[in-house]
C-alpha positions, -999 to 999 in steps of 0.1 A, spaced: 426 366 -309 431 333 -326 440 339 -361 442 311 -390 473 289 -398 489 284 -432 512 254 -427 516 247 -466 508 261 -497 495 232 -515 485 228 -549 457 194 -553 438 181 -580 406 197 -581 381 180 -605 357 201 -630 325 201 -640 312 176 -659 317 167 -694 296 137 -706 320 135 -739 353 135 -718 340 105 -698 328 88 -725 362 94 -742 378 80 -711 358 47 -706 370 40 -743 404 47 -736 409 27 -705 379 2 -707 365 20 -672 362 46 -647 362 53 -607 334 64 -595 335 76 -558 311 90 -540 316 129 -529 312 134 -495 293 165 -479 322 180 -459 356 196 -456 385 183 -479 420 177 -462 451 166 -467 474 152 -435 508 142 -432 535 131 -401 557 159 -394 592 154 -383 580 154 -347 555 121 -360 529 143 -348 497 141 -373 491 177 -393 456 182 -407 447 213 -433 421 226 -457 425 223 -491 440 256 -490 467 249 -468 451 265 -436 454 241 -404 421 225 -393 420 233 -353 392 218 -348 407 185 -350 435 185 -327 415 157 -302 408 132 -332 433 135 -357 457 110 -345 430 84 -353 447 90 -389 482 82 -374 482 44 -382 474 49 -417 498 72 -424 528 56 -405 516 31 -428 526 46 -461 562 60 -474 575 86 -455 570 120 -471 536 110 -481 503 125 -474 466 115 -480 437 136 -494 402 133 -481 373 145 -471 362 151 -433 326 148 -425 301 150 -389 280 121 -393 244 130 -393 250 173 -395 241 189 -421 268 205 -442 262 243 -438 260 231 -398 291 207 -402 312 235 -417 308 259 -393 316 232 -364 350 219 -383 362 257 -390 357 270 -357 392 271 -334 376 249 -306 380 218 -306 353 193 -322 329 176 -293 309 156 -317 323 125 -332 340 125 -371 347 109 -400 380 107 -421 372 97 -457 404 91 -479 407 88 -515 446 90 -524 483 95 -513 515 108 -529 543 126 -517 539 160 -501 564 173 -529 538 168 -554 506 180 -537 531 215 -531 535 208 -573 572 206 -572 578 172 -585 557 150 -604 549 114 -593 541 95 -625 522 65 -607 488 60 -618 458 65 -599 454 24 -600 489 21 -586 483 46 -552 446 33 -548 461 2 -541 487 12 -518 461 33 -500 443 1 -498 476 -20 -487 481 8 -462 450 9 -446 449 -27 -442 478 -26 -422 465 0 -392 440 0 -365 418 27 -362 382 39 -360 364 65 -383 385 65 -410 377 50 -445 390 45 -478 361 58 -500 350 30 -521 354 33 -560 326 17 -581 342 5 -611 322 18 -638 324 6 -672 296 21 -692 275 51 -693 246 35 -682 265 22 -648 277 53 -642 246 68 -642 226 41 -621 254 45 -594 251 83 -595 215 78 -591 221 50 -562 241 81 -543 217 108 -543 190 83 -535 210 75 -503 214 111 -496 252 120 -511 262 148 -526 267 134 -562 299 115 -577 337 123 -583 345 99 -618 383 96 -619 400 82 -647 419 52 -635 454 59 -656 459 94 -642 485 104 -626 490 134 -599 478 167 -614 480 201 -601 447 225 -602 417 224 -614 424 201 -643 405 175 -663 407 135 -655 385 140 -624 349 152 -631 324 162 -606 287 146 -612 265 165 -593 229 182 -597 223 216 -611 201 247 -613 195 281 -617 176 308 -601 165 344 -606 175 374 -580 178 414 -576 216 425 -572 211 440 -536 248 444 -529 283 434 -532 310 406 -516 343 420 -515 374 400 -517 387 389 -484 414 414 -471 452 399 -470 442 378 -499 447 382 -537 414 395 -547 415 419 -516 395 451 -525 381 440 -559 340 432 -562 345 389 -560 305 388 -564 270 398 -553 243 397 -530 213 388 -549 181 387 -528 159 353 -546 125 355 -560 109 338 -527 133 366 -509 164 344 -498 195 368 -496 228 343 -509 267 354 -517 268 344 -556 307 345 -562 323 330 -595 332 359 -614 363 360 -639 393 383 -629 379 405 -657 345 411 -643 356 416 -607 379 447 -623 345 460 -642 323 458 -611 351 467 -591 353 501 -608 313 506 -612 314 504 -579 334 532 -570 318 555 -595 296 575 -595 253 565 -589 247 558 -624 281 533 -625 269 517 -594 232 515 -612 253 486 -636 255 465 -603 230 473 -582 194 461 -588 198 445 -617 187 406 -622 208 379 -624 209 344 -631 223 320 -603 238 288 -609 237 265 -575 237 226 -570 209 223 -550 187 240 -521 197 230 -483 171 218 -458 168 256 -448 160 269 -484 197 282 -489 215 277 -522 248 256 -521 275 267 -544 258 300 -558 270 311 -585 271 338 -611 260 336 -642 247 360 -662 228 392 -656 192 384 -669 176 421 -672 169 436 -705 195 455 -722 173 486 -725 167 484 -695 188 475 -664 165 462 -636 135 451 -659 138 412 -662 138 396 -700 
């Protein structure tokens, strides 16, 4: 049986949730921010190995085997960059909804439909792995990326456009325009930011969000072989319209608490199963499912679990 192959252990800079006060401070300090359209695909890192072959992995370092027949589209861009550099970006399937495209891209079979590579950053592999800081601002890195991009001829590779926004009003307008065009949202970036590792500030997700309620009908267990194996990492929730979703996002403390409940008595399990919970999500898909559902809190009465307040 085929298995996932982890080629590297990346520690990429991931954007944090929207914080208007932090963005306003950045605007005051830098004079502007960059706003990039948030593509609705799978984040990837790509580089040339010692044999000059293109390697592409997810943000967890898992090789994306489905891209084997199209990965060479990135070859010219990577060859134009300094040796040992990687590109950071998102791979999409144009015209295909995220849930379907994600399934296609995560298969082991080579894709048989056109894909697009949208890149937005470049830096040394050692920086991606968290080993060596790269003291270049995003302004500088973006300039290097655009310069390399203009030196190569290929199709289906794009540098994501950065909109320069000097005020919150300009940023809001660009967000509204992107949403009207069907885009997922924006990633707002500090132009003076150095490469960071992990989920830290300096990049902010600007996207719609909402909440809904549902009844916990099951639990989601951690994936065998990974750090949370054997722990409850989320809940299967029946929403008020009858739709089922797996809501994750539990803290480590919550994982331990709810795992103990599920290994306990019937009364212990009742502290989880059958209770009403509030779920946050980005938006509903065209099929009615929730994008990125996360557990927020229980919504039932403290003195009567299972009875919604």
